[in-house]
C-alpha positions as CSV (number, residue, x, y, z in Angstrom):
1,M,-19.0,16.5,30.3
2,D,-19.4,13.7,27.2
3,V,-16.5,12.8,25.0
4,K,-17.0,11.1,21.5
5,I,-14.9,8.4,20.8
6,Y,-15.5,6.6,17.8
7,Q,-13.5,2.9,16.2
8,V,-12.4,3.1,12.9
9,D,-10.3,0.7,10.7
10,A,-7.6,2.3,9.0
11,F,-5.4,1.2,6.1
12,T,-8.4,-0.8,4.5
13,S,-12.0,-0.3,2.9
14,K,-13.1,-3.1,4.4
15,P,-14.6,-3.3,8.2
16,F,-13.0,-5.8,10.3
17,H,-9.9,-5.3,8.0
18,G,-6.8,-3.0,8.3
19,N,-5.9,-1.7,11.8
20,P,-8.5,-1.1,14.3
21,A,-7.8,2.8,16.4
22,A,-10.3,4.1,18.4
23,V,-10.3,8.5,18.4
24,C,-11.5,10.6,21.3
25,I,-12.4,13.8,20.2
26,M,-12.1,16.4,23.4
27,E,-13.4,19.9,24.3
28,E,-10.1,20.1,26.2
29,P,-6.8,18.5,27.2
30,R,-7.2,15.6,29.8
31,D,-4.7,13.9,32.4
32,E,-2.9,10.6,31.1
33,T,-4.1,8.9,33.6
34,W,-7.4,9.1,32.3
35,M,-6.4,8.3,28.6
36,Q,-4.0,5.4,30.1
37,D,-7.5,4.5,31.6
38,I,-9.4,4.8,28.7
39,A,-6.8,2.7,26.5
40,R,-7.0,-0.2,28.4
41,E,-10.7,-0.4,28.3
42,M,-11.0,-0.2,24.3
43,N,-7.7,-2.6,24.5
44,L,-6.9,-1.7,21.0
45,S,-3.6,-1.4,19.8
46,E,-3.8,2.1,20.1
47,T,-6.5,5.0,21.5
48,A,-5.8,8.5,20.0
49,F,-6.7,11.5,21.7
50,L,-7.2,15.1,20.3
51,H,-8.4,18.3,20.9
52,K,-8.8,21.8,18.8
53,E,-5.1,23.8,19.4
54,E,-4.7,27.2,17.6
55,D,-4.3,26.1,13.8
56,S,-4.1,22.3,14.2
57,Y,-5.1,19.5,16.8
58,R,-2.8,18.6,19.5
59,L,-2.6,14.3,19.4
60,R,-1.6,11.9,21.4
61,W,-1.5,8.0,21.5
62,F,-2.0,5.2,24.1
63,T,-1.3,1.1,23.5
64,P,-3.2,-0.6,26.7
65,E,0.0,-0.7,28.1
66,T,2.0,2.9,27.8
67,E,2.2,6.1,25.5
68,V,4.0,6.5,22.3
69,A,5.6,8.8,20.3
70,L,4.0,8.0,16.8
71,C,1.4,6.1,15.7
72,G,0.3,6.2,11.6
73,H,-2.9,3.8,11.9
74,A,-4.4,6.2,15.1
75,T,-3.0,9.5,13.0
76,L,-5.1,8.3,10.0
77,A,-8.5,7.5,11.8
78,S,-8.1,10.8,13.7
79,A,-7.9,12.8,10.1
80,H,-10.6,10.3,9.1
81,V,-12.9,11.4,11.9
82,L,-12.1,14.9,11.3
83,W,-13.3,15.0,8.1
84,E,-16.2,12.8,8.4
85,T,-17.8,14.9,11.6
86,D,-17.0,18.2,9.4
87,L,-15.1,19.6,12.2
88,L,-12.7,19.6,8.4
89,G,-14.0,21.1,5.6
90,P,-12.8,18.3,2.9
91,Q,-10.8,20.4,1.1
92,E,-8.4,21.5,4.4
93,Q,-5.4,20.2,5.7
94,A,-5.6,17.9,8.9
95,R,-2.7,19.3,11.3
96,F,-1.5,17.5,14.5
97,T,0.7,19.1,16.9
98,T,2.5,15.5,18.2
99,L,5.7,14.1,20.3
100,S,7.1,13.8,16.8
101,G,6.3,17.2,15.6
102,L,3.8,18.9,13.2
103,L,2.4,15.9,11.5
104,K,0.0,16.4,8.6
105,A,-2.7,14.9,6.1
106,K,-4.9,15.3,3.4
107,Q,-7.8,13.9,1.3
108,K,-5.8,12.4,-2.0
109,G,-9.0,10.5,-3.8
110,E,-10.3,7.7,-2.0
111,E,-7.2,7.8,0.4
112,I,-5.8,10.0,2.9
113,E,-2.2,10.5,3.0
114,L,-0.4,11.6,5.9
115,D,2.9,13.3,5.9
116,F,5.6,11.9,8.2
117,P,9.4,12.2,9.1
118,A,11.4,9.6,7.0
119,T,14.0,7.4,9.4
120,I,16.8,5.7,7.8
121,A,17.3,2.5,9.7
122,E,21.7,2.0,10.8
123,P,22.9,-1.2,10.0
124,E,23.4,-3.1,12.4
125,D,25.4,-6.3,13.3
126,D,23.7,-9.6,14.3
127,V,21.4,-9.0,17.2
128,K,21.8,-11.5,20.2
129,G,18.3,-13.1,20.4
130,L,16.5,-11.5,17.2
131,R,17.2,-14.5,15.2
132,E,16.5,-17.0,18.0
133,G,13.0,-14.8,18.6
134,L,11.9,-14.5,14.7
135,G,13.2,-17.8,14.0
136,V,14.9,-16.6,10.4
137,T,18.0,-16.2,8.9
138,P,18.2,-12.2,8.1
139,L,19.1,-10.6,4.7
140,Y,20.1,-7.7,6.7
141,I,19.7,-5.9,9.9
142,G,19.1,-2.3,10.7
143,K,18.2,-0.2,13.9
144,T,16.6,3.0,14.1
145,N,15.5,4.8,17.1
146,F,11.8,2.8,17.7
147,F,12.8,-0.4,15.4
148,Y,14.8,-3.0,14.1
149,L,14.1,-3.2,10.6
150,V,14.9,-7.2,9.4
151,E,14.6,-8.5,5.4
152,V,14.4,-11.7,4.4
153,G,14.9,-13.6,1.7
154,S,10.5,-14.3,0.4
155,E,7.2,-13.1,1.4
156,M,6.3,-16.5,2.4
157,E,8.8,-16.2,5.0
158,V,7.3,-13.2,6.1
159,R,4.3,-14.6,6.5
160,D,5.0,-18.3,8.0
161,L,6.7,-16.4,10.7
162,K,6.0,-17.7,14.4
163,P,7.8,-15.1,17.0
164,D,9.0,-16.3,20.3
165,F,7.5,-13.3,21.6
166,N,9.2,-13.5,25.2
167,K,12.1,-13.9,23.1
168,L,11.5,-10.4,21.3
169,K,11.1,-8.8,24.8
170,S,14.2,-9.1,25.3
171,L,15.4,-6.5,22.7
172,P,15.7,-2.7,23.6
173,A,13.0,-1.7,20.4
174,S,10.1,-1.1,20.5
175,A,9.3,-3.3,17.7
176,I,10.5,-5.7,15.3
177,I,9.6,-5.2,11.4
178,V,9.9,-8.2,9.2
179,T,9.8,-7.2,5.9
180,S,10.8,-9.0,2.6
181,V,10.0,-8.2,-1.8
182,A,6.7,-9.2,-2.3
183,E,5.5,-11.7,-4.9
184,T,2.4,-10.8,-4.5
185,E,0.8,-9.4,-8.0
186,G,0.2,-5.4,-7.2
187,Y,2.7,-4.7,-4.4
188,D,6.4,-3.6,-3.9
189,F,7.2,-4.8,-0.9
190,V,5.4,-7.1,2.6
191,S,6.2,-6.8,5.9
192,R,4.8,-7.7,9.5
193,C,5.5,-5.4,12.9
194,F,6.1,-7.4,16.1
195,A,5.7,-5.1,19.6
196,P,5.2,-7.1,22.4
197,N,7.8,-4.4,24.3
198,V,4.3,-2.0,24.2
199,G,1.9,-4.9,25.0
200,I,1.4,-5.6,21.4
201,D,2.2,-8.6,20.0
202,E,1.9,-8.1,16.3
203,D,0.5,-4.9,15.1
204,P,-2.2,-5.3,12.4
205,V,-1.1,-2.8,10.1
206,T,1.7,0.1,11.4
207,G,2.2,3.4,9.4
208,S,5.1,4.6,11.3
209,A,6.9,1.4,10.1
210,H,6.7,2.9,6.7
211,C,8.5,6.1,7.7
212,C,11.6,3.4,8.0
213,L,10.1,1.0,5.2
214,G,9.7,3.4,2.6
215,P,12.5,4.9,2.3
216,F,14.7,1.4,3.1
217,W,12.7,0.0,-0.1
218,S,12.9,3.2,-2.4
219,E,16.7,3.1,-2.3
220,R,16.3,-0.8,-2.8
221,F,13.8,-0.4,-6.3
222,G,15.4,3.1,-7.4
223,K,12.1,4.6,-7.0
224,D,10.2,7.0,-5.2
225,E,6.3,5.2,-5.1
226,L,5.7,1.7,-3.5
227,V,2.9,-0.4,-2.7
228,A,3.0,-2.5,0.5
229,Y,1.0,-4.8,1.8
230,Q,1.4,-5.5,5.5
231,A,0.8,-9.3,6.0
232,S,-0.9,-9.5,9.2
233,E,-4.0,-11.7,10.2
234,R,-6.8,-8.8,9.2
235,G,-3.8,-7.6,6.7
236,G,-3.8,-4.1,4.8
237,T,-2.8,-2.0,1.7
238,L,-0.1,1.2,2.1
239,R,1.3,3.7,-0.5
240,T,4.9,4.9,0.1
241,R,6.2,8.1,-1.6
242,V,9.2,9.5,0.1
243,E,10.4,12.9,-0.8
244,S,13.6,14.0,1.1
245,D,13.1,13.5,4.6
246,R,9.1,13.2,4.0
247,V,7.8,9.6,3.9
248,F,4.1,10.6,2.7
249,I,2.1,7.1,3.5
250,G,-1.3,6.7,1.9
251,G,-4.5,4.3,3.1
252,R,-8.5,4.6,3.1
253,A,-10.6,3.9,6.2
254,V,-13.9,2.8,7.6
255,T,-15.8,3.5,10.8
256,I,-17.3,1.0,12.1
257,L,-18.7,2.2,15.5
258,R,-19.8,5.8,17.4
259,G,-20.3,6.2,20.6
260,V,-20.0,8.3,24.0
261,L,-18.3,7.7,26.9
262,V,-20.4,8.1,30.0
263,S,-18.0,7.6,32.6
264,S,-15.6,10.3,31.4
């Protein structure tokens, strides 16, 4: 049976910017080996696999090397494909059953808004290998189940980072987020995200990182709604809105490829 596959650039309105994700729409569940093989073949930071399951879609995410428990940009890409292909009506909510629980998305003007769990970074003492791996002096280090969160003193420090990925691989975290107050007009904060432990040296735009960044900067700025820029080479814009234990992450997406897996 043919499996439809799409490539979507997430958190951008411009092709070849933002974070690319592949989205596979399946008629039924497939085994993990098959999904991992497809993700390796696509060779993107994330490939999403989804199939209808009662009143939601079962959604799983794979890097070229492993399955992950949460991915923002591939969730946004999946919701975008469901609306673009009329599998969901424009006013319908997208509901995803995932390893991180029930995730939701809705269309909000030209953007898609994701409803994700908030993640609070707990302060961490100086972490062996972190300064050396990043080549910066942190103002703050925090830790969640997935990430180290590192605040530095300026946007330029974030943009100029040249990490030693071999040293970062020694750290007990899926990824390292580096962030600062934005100096570019129109943004509140900037960040970059490095994940060599899951096969992604630098993730272009990381929705799941903003589950942590949203609450962190919301408390610092004293306001719930913020505009963020992830300053990778491709770059991407996100909006965050914090409500209690949820973070709403907004962004746009554009499809750049539609196809069929012929060896499925």
